[in-house]
KOLLUM-933356 format. One record per residue (C-alpha): x, y, z; residue in three letters. Coordinates in nm, 4 decimals. Layout:
# residues N
<<X, Y, Z>, "Ala">
...
# end
This chain:
# residues 484
<<2.7433, -0.0038, -0.7814>, "Met">
<<2.8569, -0.2320, -0.5006>, "Thr">
<<3.1975, -0.1764, -0.3472>, "Ala">
<<3.3916, -0.4646, -0.1934>, "Arg">
<<3.5033, -0.4458, 0.1653>, "Ser">
<<3.8444, -0.2971, 0.2115>, "Gly">
<<4.0273, 0.0284, 0.2729>, "Pro">
<<3.9742, 0.1611, -0.0801>, "Ala">
<<3.5986, 0.1069, -0.0837>, "Ser">
<<3.5589, 0.2390, 0.2709>, "Glu">
<<3.7610, 0.5480, 0.1804>, "Phe">
<<3.5342, 0.6061, -0.1201>, "Lys">
<<3.2256, 0.5806, 0.1006>, "Ala">
<<3.3776, 0.8233, 0.3520>, "Glu">
<<3.4568, 1.0669, 0.0694>, "Ser">
<<3.1011, 1.0497, -0.0611>, "Thr">
<<2.9517, 1.1192, 0.2813>, "Val">
<<3.2003, 1.4014, 0.3428>, "Ser">
<<3.1095, 1.5570, 0.0088>, "Arg">
<<2.7373, 1.5376, 0.0871>, "Leu">
<<2.7956, 1.7125, 0.4211>, "Leu">
<<3.0328, 1.9768, 0.2870>, "Ala">
<<2.7720, 2.2016, 0.1222>, "Asp">
<<2.6669, 2.4762, 0.3666>, "Pro">
<<2.3437, 2.5234, 0.1707>, "Gly">
<<2.2187, 2.1722, 0.2469>, "Lys">
<<1.9959, 2.0613, 0.5331>, "Val">
<<2.0556, 1.7082, 0.6660>, "Ala">
<<1.8404, 1.4854, 0.8869>, "Leu">
<<2.0204, 1.2346, 1.1106>, "Val">
<<1.8292, 0.9291, 1.2377>, "Leu">
<<1.9532, 0.6796, 1.4936>, "Gly">
<<2.2924, 0.6465, 1.6604>, "Thr">
<<2.4884, 0.8757, 1.4295>, "Val">
<<2.7004, 1.1776, 1.5103>, "Ser">
<<2.8360, 1.4219, 1.2521>, "Val">
<<3.1333, 1.6093, 1.3974>, "Pro">
<<3.2618, 1.7667, 1.0766>, "Asp">
<<2.9864, 1.9217, 0.8675>, "Ser">
<<2.9165, 2.2453, 0.6859>, "Ser">
<<2.5545, 2.1437, 0.6265>, "Ala">
<<2.2780, 2.2291, 0.8715>, "Thr">
<<2.2096, 1.9184, 1.0828>, "Ile">
<<1.8754, 1.8189, 1.2353>, "Val">
<<1.9083, 1.5272, 1.4815>, "His">
<<1.6266, 1.2846, 1.5536>, "Arg">
<<1.7773, 1.0124, 1.7706>, "Gln">
<<1.4602, 0.8102, 1.8362>, "Arg">
<<1.4460, 0.4595, 1.6924>, "Ala">
<<1.1810, 0.3611, 1.4384>, "Ala">
<<1.0138, 0.1525, 1.7091>, "Thr">
<<0.9384, 0.4660, 1.9108>, "Tyr">
<<0.6395, 0.6890, 1.8454>, "Phe">
<<0.4881, 1.0065, 1.9813>, "Glu">
<<0.2048, 1.2342, 1.8657>, "Pro">
<<0.3066, 1.3924, 1.5361>, "Ser">
<<0.3378, 1.7673, 1.4850>, "Arg">
<<0.2728, 1.7208, 1.1129>, "Ile">
<<-0.0829, 1.7151, 0.9703>, "Pro">
<<-0.1727, 1.3852, 0.8032>, "Asp">
<<0.0848, 1.1934, 1.0098>, "Arg">
<<-0.0103, 0.9256, 1.2594>, "Leu">
<<0.2804, 0.9472, 1.4997>, "Gly">
<<0.3267, 0.5698, 1.4966>, "Leu">
<<0.6375, 0.3491, 1.4642>, "Pro">
<<0.8332, 0.4275, 1.1498>, "Gly">
<<0.7010, 0.7825, 1.1091>, "Asp">
<<0.9454, 1.0695, 1.0712>, "Ile">
<<0.7986, 1.3780, 1.2319>, "Asp">
<<0.9080, 1.6172, 0.9578>, "Glu">
<<0.7228, 1.7723, 0.6603>, "Pro">
<<0.7463, 1.6405, 0.3039>, "Asp">
<<1.0580, 1.7300, 0.1018>, "Gln">
<<1.2326, 1.9037, 0.3929>, "Ser">
<<1.5896, 1.7727, 0.3562>, "Phe">
<<1.8720, 1.7465, 0.1076>, "Asp">
<<2.0302, 1.4555, 0.2952>, "Leu">
<<1.9138, 1.1849, 0.5377>, "Val">
<<2.1603, 0.9653, 0.7296>, "Ile">
<<2.0152, 0.6705, 0.9217>, "Ser">
<<2.1633, 0.3901, 1.1314>, "Ala">
<<1.9808, 0.1463, 1.3590>, "Asn">
<<1.6607, 0.3083, 1.2400>, "Trp">
<<1.5078, 0.0314, 1.0281>, "His">
<<1.6177, -0.3064, 1.1591>, "Glu">
<<1.3767, -0.3139, 1.4499>, "His">
<<1.0911, -0.1272, 1.2862>, "Ser">
<<0.7568, -0.3051, 1.2899>, "Ala">
<<0.7057, -0.1792, 0.9346>, "His">
<<1.0403, -0.1948, 0.7583>, "Phe">
<<0.9233, -0.0773, 0.4162>, "Arg">
<<0.7310, 0.2142, 0.5660>, "Trp">
<<1.0345, 0.3499, 0.7491>, "Ser">
<<1.2292, 0.3472, 0.4217>, "Leu">
<<0.9388, 0.5170, 0.2464>, "Gln">
<<0.9370, 0.7872, 0.5135>, "Glu">
<<1.2980, 0.8707, 0.4244>, "Ile">
<<1.1959, 0.9083, 0.0606>, "Ala">
<<0.9047, 1.1310, 0.1647>, "Arg">
<<1.1135, 1.3846, 0.3578>, "Val">
<<1.3855, 1.4055, 0.0898>, "Leu">
<<1.3755, 1.6774, -0.1720>, "Arg">
<<1.3957, 1.5679, -0.5380>, "Pro">
<<1.7594, 1.4952, -0.6111>, "Gly">
<<1.8388, 1.4606, -0.2403>, "Gly">
<<2.0518, 1.1773, -0.1032>, "Ser">
<<2.0095, 0.9144, 0.1674>, "Ala">
<<2.2862, 0.7276, 0.3502>, "Val">
<<2.1337, 0.4105, 0.4976>, "Ile">
<<2.3283, 0.1687, 0.7199>, "Leu">
<<2.1810, -0.1808, 0.7581>, "Leu">
<<2.3105, -0.4673, 0.9697>, "Ser">
<<2.4060, -0.7594, 0.7465>, "Met">
<<2.4355, -1.1339, 0.7736>, "Asn">
<<2.5880, -1.3105, 0.4771>, "Gly">
<<2.4425, -1.0593, 0.2342>, "Gly">
<<2.1159, -1.0263, 0.4243>, "Gly">
<<1.9892, -0.7477, 0.6464>, "Ala">
<<1.8260, -0.8518, 0.9700>, "Leu">
<<1.4568, -0.7763, 0.9605>, "His">
<<1.2093, -0.8471, 1.2387>, "Arg">
<<0.8684, -0.7312, 1.1185>, "Pro">
<<0.5468, -0.7367, 1.3144>, "Ala">
<<0.2906, -0.9920, 1.2025>, "Lys">
<<0.1220, -0.8611, 0.8907>, "Arg">
<<-0.2279, -0.9357, 0.7671>, "Arg">
<<-0.1770, -1.0408, 0.4065>, "Ser">
<<-0.4068, -1.2554, 0.1970>, "Ala">
<<-0.1359, -1.3310, -0.0539>, "Arg">
<<0.2328, -1.2927, -0.1227>, "Arg">
<<0.2909, -0.9538, -0.2777>, "Ile">
<<0.6276, -0.9643, -0.4502>, "Leu">
<<0.6749, -0.5917, -0.4858>, "Ser">
<<0.5948, -0.5255, -0.1211>, "Asp">
<<0.7472, -0.8224, 0.0596>, "Met">
<<1.1214, -0.8535, 0.1031>, "Leu">
<<1.2731, -1.1870, 0.0043>, "Val">
<<1.3428, -1.3703, 0.3280>, "Arg">
<<1.5721, -1.6504, 0.4387>, "Gly">
<<1.6660, -1.7858, 0.7803>, "Gln">
<<1.9128, -1.6319, 1.0229>, "Phe">
<<2.1184, -1.9152, 1.1673>, "Gly">
<<1.9210, -2.1324, 1.4071>, "Ser">
<<1.7322, -1.8486, 1.5755>, "Thr">
<<1.4411, -1.8496, 1.3333>, "Gly">
<<1.4683, -1.4738, 1.2794>, "Leu">
<<1.4007, -1.3754, 0.9175>, "Pro">
<<1.6673, -1.2057, 0.7098>, "Thr">
<<1.6448, -0.9946, 0.3961>, "Thr">
<<1.8738, -1.0137, 0.0953>, "Arg">
<<2.0224, -0.6817, -0.0049>, "Ile">
<<1.9093, -0.7222, -0.3672>, "Cys">
<<1.5461, -0.7258, -0.2580>, "Ser">
<<1.5986, -0.4164, -0.0431>, "Ile">
<<1.7309, -0.2408, -0.3514>, "Glu">
<<1.4132, -0.3389, -0.5365>, "Gln">
<<1.1972, -0.1872, -0.2632>, "Val">
<<1.4136, 0.1267, -0.2505>, "Leu">
<<1.3775, 0.1620, -0.6271>, "Asp">
<<0.9989, 0.1324, -0.6042>, "Glu">
<<0.9712, 0.4114, -0.3491>, "Ile">
<<1.2007, 0.6406, -0.5435>, "Gly">
<<1.5435, 0.5841, -0.3836>, "Leu">
<<1.7933, 0.4868, -0.6522>, "Arg">
<<2.0975, 0.3078, -0.5069>, "Val">
<<2.4176, 0.4684, -0.6391>, "Glu">
<<2.6830, 0.3185, -0.4088>, "Glu">
<<2.6923, 0.0176, -0.1767>, "Thr">
<<2.9815, -0.0454, 0.0610>, "Thr">
<<3.0177, -0.3365, 0.3014>, "Glu">
<<3.1903, -0.2791, 0.6358>, "Phe">
<<3.3201, -0.6002, 0.7968>, "Pro">
<<3.2375, -0.6750, 1.1584>, "Ala">
<<3.4808, -0.6800, 1.4446>, "Gln">
<<3.5026, -0.9870, 1.6637>, "Ser">
<<3.2354, -1.0414, 1.9270>, "Gly">
<<2.8711, -0.9428, 1.9337>, "Arg">
<<2.8953, -0.5783, 2.0342>, "Gly">
<<2.7938, -0.2751, 1.8313>, "Asp">
<<2.9837, -0.2163, 1.5089>, "Leu">
<<3.1417, 0.1292, 1.5032>, "Cys">
<<3.1942, 0.3143, 1.1766>, "Ile">
<<3.4198, 0.6144, 1.2288>, "Asp">
<<3.4933, 0.8462, 0.9383>, "Thr">
<<3.6010, 1.2107, 0.9208>, "Pro">
<<3.2397, 1.2894, 0.8338>, "Ala">
<<3.0424, 1.0835, 1.0837>, "Met">
<<3.0476, 0.8179, 1.3532>, "Ala">
<<2.7788, 0.5507, 1.3672>, "Ala">
<<2.7121, 0.2613, 1.6009>, "Arg">
<<2.5069, -0.0216, 1.4540>, "Val">
<<2.3835, -0.3047, 1.6756>, "Ser">
<<2.4985, -0.6179, 1.4903>, "Arg">
<<2.3335, -0.8903, 1.6988>, "Met">
<<2.5776, -1.1419, 1.5519>, "Gly">
<<2.5669, -1.0299, 1.1889>, "Gln">
<<2.8823, -1.0355, 0.9829>, "Glu">
<<2.8877, -0.6664, 0.9048>, "Gly">
<<2.7052, -0.3541, 0.7951>, "Val">
<<2.6144, -0.2349, 0.4490>, "Thr">
<<2.6095, 0.1350, 0.3706>, "Met">
<<2.3771, 0.2251, 0.0837>, "Met">
<<2.3939, 0.5724, -0.0703>, "Ile">
<<2.0768, 0.6556, -0.2621>, "Cys">
<<1.9414, 0.9477, -0.4595>, "Arg">
<<1.5770, 1.0593, -0.4515>, "Arg">
<<1.4068, 1.0213, -0.7874>, "Ala">
<<1.0410, 1.0656, -0.8848>, "Pro">
<<0.8255, 0.7523, -0.8945>, "Thr">
<<0.5663, 0.6614, -1.1540>, "Asp">
<<0.3767, 0.3364, -1.1976>, "Trp">
<<0.4602, 0.3340, -1.5697>, "Ser">
<<0.8340, 0.3325, -1.4884>, "Ala">
<<0.8240, -0.0182, -1.3395>, "Ser">
<<0.9885, -0.2636, -1.5822>, "Pro">
<<0.7513, -0.5433, -1.4784>, "Leu">
<<0.4574, -0.3311, -1.5911>, "Leu">
<<0.5889, -0.2961, -1.9471>, "Thr">
<<0.6879, -0.6559, -2.0232>, "Ser">
<<0.3779, -0.8673, -2.0875>, "Ala">
<<0.5539, -1.2024, -2.0616>, "Glu">
<<0.7463, -1.1239, -1.7443>, "Glu">
<<0.4463, -0.9585, -1.5834>, "Leu">
<<0.2237, -1.2572, -1.6566>, "Asp">
<<0.4790, -1.5059, -1.5266>, "Ala">
<<0.5371, -1.3202, -1.1987>, "Val">
<<0.1663, -1.2473, -1.1532>, "Phe">
<<0.0803, -1.6150, -1.1914>, "Arg">
<<0.3595, -1.7081, -0.9524>, "Gln">
<<0.2333, -1.4718, -0.6827>, "Asn">
<<-0.1412, -1.4751, -0.7507>, "Tyr">
<<-0.1837, -1.8289, -0.8795>, "Gly">
<<-0.4081, -1.9104, -0.5849>, "Thr">
<<-0.6428, -1.6274, -0.6807>, "Glu">
<<-0.6530, -1.7450, -1.0433>, "Ile">
<<-0.7468, -2.0936, -0.9247>, "Glu">
<<-1.0038, -1.9510, -0.6819>, "Arg">
<<-1.1727, -1.7607, -0.9644>, "Leu">
<<-1.1743, -2.0641, -1.1934>, "Ala">
<<-1.3361, -2.2774, -0.9220>, "Ala">
<<-1.5999, -2.0115, -0.8548>, "Phe">
<<-1.6885, -1.9826, -1.2228>, "Glu">
<<-1.7110, -2.3607, -1.2569>, "Ala">
<<-1.9385, -2.3925, -0.9543>, "Asp">
<<-2.1671, -2.0969, -1.0261>, "His">
<<-2.1663, -2.0441, -1.4027>, "Ala">
<<-2.5485, -2.0335, -1.4327>, "Pro">
<<-2.5641, -1.7469, -1.1802>, "Leu">
<<-2.3126, -1.5236, -1.3564>, "Leu">
<<-2.5527, -1.3790, -1.6104>, "Ser">
<<-2.4027, -1.0438, -1.7120>, "Pro">
<<-2.5784, -0.7383, -1.8496>, "Asp">
<<-2.4609, -0.7392, -2.2093>, "Gln">
<<-2.6219, -0.4000, -2.2739>, "Ser">
<<-2.3567, -0.2164, -2.0684>, "Val">
<<-2.0411, -0.1701, -2.2723>, "Ser">
<<-1.8850, 0.1168, -2.0784>, "Gly">
<<-1.9190, 0.3465, -1.7809>, "Ile">
<<-2.1010, 0.6096, -1.9885>, "Asp">
<<-2.4185, 0.4193, -1.8970>, "Ala">
<<-2.3870, 0.5285, -1.5307>, "Phe">
<<-2.4981, 0.8711, -1.4068>, "Gln">
<<-2.5302, 0.8198, -1.0310>, "Arg">
<<-2.3114, 0.5667, -0.8455>, "Ala">
<<-2.3036, 0.4437, -0.4860>, "Leu">
<<-1.9714, 0.2800, -0.3963>, "Val">
<<-1.9727, 0.0477, -0.0931>, "Ile">
<<-1.6364, 0.0293, 0.0826>, "Ser">
<<-1.6161, -0.2163, 0.3762>, "Pro">
<<-1.2924, -0.0505, 0.4965>, "His">
<<-1.1418, 0.2880, 0.4175>, "Pro">
<<-0.9221, 0.2225, 0.1077>, "Asp">
<<-1.1231, -0.0630, -0.0503>, "Asp">
<<-1.3065, 0.1818, -0.2756>, "Glu">
<<-0.9792, 0.3154, -0.4088>, "Leu">
<<-0.7950, -0.0167, -0.4440>, "Ile">
<<-1.0634, -0.1831, -0.6547>, "Gly">
<<-1.2526, 0.1019, -0.8196>, "Ala">
<<-1.0510, 0.4216, -0.7708>, "Gly">
<<-0.9669, 0.4680, -1.1376>, "Gly">
<<-1.3271, 0.4063, -1.2383>, "Thr">
<<-1.4509, 0.6602, -0.9826>, "Ile">
<<-1.2140, 0.9164, -1.1321>, "Leu">
<<-1.3385, 0.8298, -1.4822>, "Arg">
<<-1.7006, 0.8625, -1.3688>, "Leu">
<<-1.6283, 1.2059, -1.2240>, "Arg">
<<-1.4655, 1.3091, -1.5532>, "Glu">
<<-1.7990, 1.2174, -1.7148>, "Asn">
<<-1.9796, 1.4418, -1.4600>, "Asp">
<<-2.1429, 1.1407, -1.2943>, "Ala">
<<-2.2429, 1.1791, -0.9298>, "Thr">
<<-2.0574, 0.9396, -0.6973>, "Val">
<<-2.1283, 0.8722, -0.3292>, "His">
<<-1.8988, 0.6493, -0.1185>, "Val">
<<-2.0188, 0.4580, 0.1873>, "Leu">
<<-1.7491, 0.3637, 0.4377>, "Gln">
<<-1.9095, 0.0743, 0.6277>, "Met">
<<-1.6502, 0.0603, 0.9092>, "Thr">
<<-1.4097, 0.2955, 1.0819>, "Asn">
<<-1.1161, 0.0640, 0.9992>, "Gly">
<<-0.9899, 0.0533, 1.3586>, "Cys">
<<-0.8685, -0.3068, 1.3196>, "Gly">
<<-0.5718, -0.2066, 1.1023>, "Cys">
<<-0.2577, -0.3692, 1.2448>, "Leu">
<<-0.0565, -0.0491, 1.2309>, "Ser">
<<-0.2977, 0.1050, 1.4817>, "Leu">
<<-0.2619, -0.1655, 1.7447>, "Ser">
<<-0.0402, 0.0569, 1.9609>, "Gly">
<<-0.2478, 0.3720, 1.9215>, "Ala">
<<-0.4896, 0.5204, 2.1708>, "Glu">
<<-0.8598, 0.4415, 2.1284>, "Glu">
<<-0.9706, 0.7735, 1.9861>, "Gly">
<<-0.7029, 0.7727, 1.7184>, "Leu">
<<-0.7740, 0.4113, 1.6201>, "Arg">
<<-1.1415, 0.4890, 1.5621>, "Arg">
<<-1.0933, 0.8151, 1.3759>, "Ser">
<<-0.7705, 0.8227, 1.1764>, "Ile">
<<-0.8733, 0.6004, 0.8850>, "Arg">
<<-1.1962, 0.7898, 0.8303>, "Leu">
<<-0.9973, 1.1154, 0.8389>, "Glu">
<<-0.7807, 0.9650, 0.5651>, "Glu">
<<-1.0961, 0.8611, 0.3766>, "Ala">
<<-1.2274, 1.2177, 0.3931>, "Asn">
<<-0.9110, 1.3471, 0.2271>, "Arg">
<<-0.9451, 1.0797, -0.0421>, "Val">
<<-1.3111, 1.1702, -0.0993>, "Ala">
<<-1.2116, 1.5339, -0.1446>, "Asp">
<<-0.9441, 1.4257, -0.3931>, "Gly">
<<-1.1926, 1.2126, -0.5857>, "Leu">
<<-1.4554, 1.4850, -0.5823>, "Gly">
<<-1.7212, 1.2616, -0.4240>, "Val">
<<-1.9554, 1.2734, -0.1267>, "Glu">
<<-1.8960, 1.0288, 0.1589>, "Met">
<<-2.1065, 0.8682, 0.4301>, "Thr">
<<-1.9256, 0.6907, 0.7154>, "Ala">
<<-2.0650, 0.4454, 0.9686>, "Trp">
<<-1.8315, 0.5752, 1.2353>, "Gln">
<<-1.9732, 0.3513, 1.5073>, "Asp">
<<-1.8969, 0.0275, 1.3199>, "Gln">
<<-1.5664, -0.1465, 1.3936>, "Asp">
<<-1.4080, -0.4047, 1.1655>, "Asp">
<<-1.5374, -0.7633, 1.1663>, "Asp">
<<-1.8990, -0.6536, 1.1781>, "Ile">
<<-2.1792, -0.9068, 1.1514>, "Arg">
<<-2.5122, -0.8997, 0.9650>, "Pro">
<<-2.7506, -0.6671, 1.1419>, "Asp">
<<-3.1064, -0.5805, 1.0295>, "Pro">
<<-3.0563, -0.2222, 1.1471>, "Glu">
<<-2.7535, -0.1811, 0.9190>, "Leu">
<<-2.9561, -0.3110, 0.6252>, "Ala">
<<-3.2180, -0.0451, 0.7055>, "Val">
<<-2.9470, 0.2242, 0.7146>, "Arg">
<<-2.8178, 0.1120, 0.3775>, "Leu">
<<-3.1679, 0.1030, 0.2298>, "Ala">
<<-3.2278, 0.4598, 0.3486>, "Arg">
<<-2.9014, 0.5711, 0.1868>, "Leu">
<<-3.0054, 0.4102, -0.1426>, "Ile">
<<-3.3426, 0.5862, -0.1245>, "Glu">
<<-3.1733, 0.9190, -0.0494>, "Ala">
<<-2.9039, 0.8984, -0.3185>, "Glu">
<<-3.1112, 0.7286, -0.5912>, "Gln">
<<-2.8103, 0.5665, -0.7638>, "Pro">
<<-2.8521, 0.3847, -1.0928>, "Asp">
<<-2.5511, 0.1621, -1.0102>, "Val">
<<-2.4110, 0.0228, -0.6857>, "Val">
<<-2.0422, -0.0784, -0.6795>, "Ile">
<<-1.9484, -0.3405, -0.4177>, "Val">
<<-1.6606, -0.5872, -0.3538>, "Pro">
<<-1.7036, -0.9225, -0.5268>, "Phe">
<<-1.8797, -1.1682, -0.2977>, "Leu">
<<-1.6132, -1.4389, -0.3413>, "Asn">
<<-1.3554, -1.2128, -0.1734>, "Asp">
<<-1.1990, -1.3982, 0.1233>, "Pro">
<<-1.2380, -1.1095, 0.3668>, "His">
<<-1.5524, -1.1592, 0.5809>, "Pro">
<<-1.6307, -0.7876, 0.5845>, "Asp">
<<-1.6359, -0.7865, 0.2035>, "His">
<<-1.8789, -1.0776, 0.2051>, "Ile">
<<-2.0826, -0.8950, 0.4682>, "Phe">
<<-2.1134, -0.5951, 0.2348>, "Ala">
<<-2.2942, -0.8169, -0.0166>, "Asn">
<<-2.5198, -0.9599, 0.2544>, "Thr">
<<-2.6243, -0.6108, 0.3574>, "Met">
<<-2.6709, -0.4892, -0.0006>, "Leu">
<<-2.8868, -0.7921, -0.0804>, "His">
<<-3.1076, -0.7199, 0.2238>, "Ala">
<<-3.1259, -0.3463, 0.1539>, "Ala">
<<-3.2286, -0.3927, -0.2097>, "Leu">
<<-3.5105, -0.6211, -0.0982>, "Arg">
<<-3.6390, -0.3385, 0.1220>, "Gln">
<<-3.6471, -0.0892, -0.1667>, "Val">
<<-3.7817, -0.2964, -0.4587>, "Pro">
<<-3.8806, 0.0167, -0.6497>, "Glu">
<<-3.5413, 0.1820, -0.6166>, "Ser">
<<-3.3566, 0.3522, -0.8994>, "Ser">
<<-3.0761, 0.0928, -0.8924>, "Val">
<<-3.0505, -0.0836, -1.2289>, "Arg">
<<-2.7060, -0.2399, -1.2118>, "Trp">
<<-2.4603, -0.3786, -0.9578>, "Val">
<<-2.0869, -0.3802, -1.0318>, "Leu">
<<-1.8663, -0.6199, -0.8337>, "Ser">
<<-1.5046, -0.5080, -0.7971>, "Tyr">
<<-1.1751, -0.6683, -0.6969>, "Glu">
<<-0.9901, -0.6097, -0.3705>, "Val">
<<-0.8250, -0.9283, -0.2423>, "Trp">
<<-0.9320, -1.1632, -0.5184>, "Thr">
<<-1.0032, -1.1771, -0.8903>, "Leu">
<<-1.3641, -1.1615, -1.0037>, "Cys">
<<-1.5460, -1.2756, -1.3188>, "Pro">
<<-1.5782, -0.9716, -1.5421>, "His">
<<-1.7693, -0.8459, -1.8390>, "Asn">
<<-1.6828, -0.4776, -1.8024>, "Leu">
<<-1.3266, -0.3513, -1.8504>, "Val">
<<-1.2473, 0.0121, -1.7685>, "Val">
<<-0.9250, 0.1620, -1.9039>, "Asp">
<<-0.7871, 0.3741, -1.6196>, "Val">
<<-0.4390, 0.4353, -1.7627>, "Ser">
<<-0.4982, 0.8092, -1.7841>, "Gly">
<<-0.5873, 0.8391, -1.4151>, "Val">
<<-0.3616, 0.5645, -1.2735>, "Ala">
<<-0.1022, 0.8061, -1.1411>, "Lys">
<<-0.3717, 1.0088, -0.9663>, "Arg">
<<-0.5186, 0.6924, -0.8143>, "Lys">
<<-0.1784, 0.5947, -0.6726>, "Thr">
<<-0.1294, 0.9439, -0.5318>, "Glu">
<<-0.4673, 0.9257, -0.3572>, "Leu">
<<-0.3850, 0.5830, -0.2148>, "Leu">
<<-0.0919, 0.7570, -0.0471>, "Gly">
<<-0.3425, 0.9276, 0.1853>, "His">
<<-0.4213, 0.5876, 0.3403>, "Tyr">
<<-0.0959, 0.5909, 0.5340>, "Arg">
<<-0.2183, 0.3780, 0.8241>, "Ser">
<<-0.2955, 0.0838, 0.5940>, "Ala">
<<0.0045, 0.1330, 0.3637>, "Leu">
<<0.2496, 0.0839, 0.6479>, "Arg">
<<0.1296, -0.2788, 0.6695>, "Val">
<<0.0887, -0.3757, 0.3029>, "Val">
<<0.1690, -0.1795, -0.0114>, "Asn">
<<-0.1864, -0.1728, -0.1469>, "Tyr">
<<-0.0871, 0.0805, -0.4108>, "Ala">
<<0.1536, -0.1673, -0.5664>, "Arg">
<<-0.1042, -0.4460, -0.5380>, "Thr">
<<-0.3594, -0.2486, -0.7396>, "Ser">
<<-0.0919, -0.1695, -0.9966>, "Glu">
<<-0.0140, -0.5407, -1.0402>, "Trp">
<<-0.3804, -0.6199, -1.0931>, "Phe">
<<-0.4343, -0.3214, -1.3223>, "Gly">
<<-0.1288, -0.3871, -1.5397>, "Ala">
<<-0.2103, -0.7584, -1.5720>, "Trp">
<<-0.5660, -0.6814, -1.6824>, "His">
<<-0.4462, -0.4193, -1.9311>, "Ala">
<<-0.2005, -0.6578, -2.0969>, "His">
<<-0.4524, -0.9419, -2.1128>, "Arg">
<<-0.7697, -0.7515, -2.1976>, "Leu">
<<-0.6521, -0.4346, -2.3726>, "Leu">
<<-0.3447, -0.5880, -2.5368>, "Gly">
<<-0.1056, -0.3114, -2.4312>, "Arg">
<<0.0740, -0.1419, -2.1437>, "Asn">
<<-0.1535, 0.0510, -1.9131>, "Gly">
<<-0.3963, 0.0060, -1.6260>, "Met">
<<-0.7443, -0.1468, -1.6262>, "Ala">
<<-1.0073, -0.2166, -1.3614>, "Glu">
<<-1.2559, -0.4971, -1.4203>, "Val">
<<-1.6090, -0.5583, -1.2921>, "Phe">
<<-1.8874, -0.8104, -1.3038>, "Leu">
<<-2.1797, -0.5980, -1.4246>, "Cys">
<<-2.5227, -0.7456, -1.3488>, "Gln">
<<-2.8822, -0.6269, -1.3501>, "Pro">
<<-3.0193, -0.6014, -0.9961>, "Val">
<<-3.2335, -0.9129, -1.0393>, "Ser">
<<-2.9335, -1.1226, -1.1495>, "Ser">
<<-2.7204, -0.9918, -0.8646>, "Tyr">
<<-2.9923, -1.0669, -0.6111>, "Gln">
<<-3.0307, -1.4213, -0.7457>, "Ser">
<<-2.6542, -1.4800, -0.7270>, "Met">
<<-2.6193, -1.3526, -0.3700>, "Val">
<<-2.9331, -1.5281, -0.2537>, "Gly">
<<-2.8197, -1.8619, -0.3933>, "Asp">
<<-2.4528, -1.8444, -0.2875>, "Ile">
<<-2.4736, -1.6681, 0.0477>, "Leu">
<<-2.8253, -1.7497, 0.1605>, "His">
<<-2.8981, -2.0895, 0.0063>, "Gly">
<<-3.1508, -1.9572, -0.2422>, "Gly">
<<-3.3344, -1.7235, -0.0024>, "His">
# end
C-alpha cells in the first residue's frame, strides 16, 4: 500500500512507527542517523553507515561494508536511514536487515528518492549477464550520470529476501540541497538528499522465503519469456557451440540417472561453483550413499567484496565458507589454498590433480562446462584433461559437465526439486560472493527453466553433459588444444 504525500499519510506513518515502538517487550535496532526519543521498546543503536566496516564479533560474518554486526533473528524491529544509499552492495545491506529480524518482525526503511527512484551508487560488480532478480532496474539521475533505482524494483528485491512491504509513504523535500529531516513523536531522522525530491519510508514485515513461492517460478510462459530476455545471449552461445562442435558431443547413452555413480569428484574452480551448478545433484548423490569429494581449485581471494579486506582474510574467508558448505553437504573437501584466482595452466597442478584422482578413485568427475566464459572454468578442463592423461588406468568412467555462467549441452537431467530449498540454504554460507551477485537466485532461474522445459512441471532441475572419458578427452583436446 502506497500512501500519497500529505499530512494524513505522514500521520499514518508516524502512528505505525509509534505503535511498533510502544511495546516494551520488543527489541529494536536503529541504523544510521535516527534518534528515537519516545520509545517503550529496548533500543540498540548502531550509527555506522553501511560503507563502514570493522572486524565482526559474530561467527560466519565478514565484517565488510553492508554487514550488521548482530546475530540472526535478534530484533523485533529495525529502523534504518542513510544506511543503504551509499552501500557498495545495496541488496546485501537490505538482506542483512532481513537476517537480523525475527519472523514476523518489522523494518522501517527510509530511502532518498528522485522522481520515484532511490539513489543507488553501487561498486562495480563482476557479472557475466543481467540477472533480473538480483539487479535493480536503473535509470539516469539528471545529468550527473549517477544511477537511480525505481521503488517498484526495490519492492521486488525486498520481497525476494523476505521483507513484505505493507506501507509506503513519501515525504516531500524542503527547498535546497541539505539533509531532509523527518521529525515524528516516535523518531527523528536525517536523510542526505543530494538533490533528490524526497524520501520514501517503507514499512515491511519479515516473512519466510522459499524458492517455490516465487511467482515467476510457477508460470511456465512468463518464466520462459523473462529467462530468454535476460539469458538470450547464453541461449545463442549454446546454439553456436552445438553447431560448431556437434561431432564432438557424443554422449553416453547408457547413463540415464545418477544411480550409476558411486564415487564422485567435483571440481570447483572457485568456492561456490560446485553448489551453483551441481549442489542439488551432490545432495541427491549423498542420499544414494554415494561418496563425494570436492576440490576447491582456488582460494577465491579475487571476489570483489573482499577488495577492502586485509590479506589474510581475503585468502581464507571463502575457503572457510566452503568448509561449512562441505559439512552441510556431507562431503570431503580438498582445497588448493595457495592458488589465487586467475590461475594459469601449470604442469605441477595437473600432477596434483592426477594424484587426487588416484587417491579418491572416482567413477565420475564433475567439472564446469568448457564453453563457460570464465577463464578459471576453462582452466579446470585444461587441468582435468592433462591429469586424466597421466592416469590412463584410472577408475574414472564418466565426466559430467555442469553449468555455472553459461548453458551447456545436456543429456542427463537431475530432478533436484526435493533438495532445492536445502541447496539455497547452503548457498547462503557463501556470504562473501552473495554480496556481489545473488547466485542463489541465478541457480533458481536456471533450475526452474530446466524443470519446466525438460520435466514439464514446476520444480528444479540440474542438467549435465555426460560423456565417457574418451569422448570428453577428445572434445577438450580438439576445442582447447587443437586436437592434441
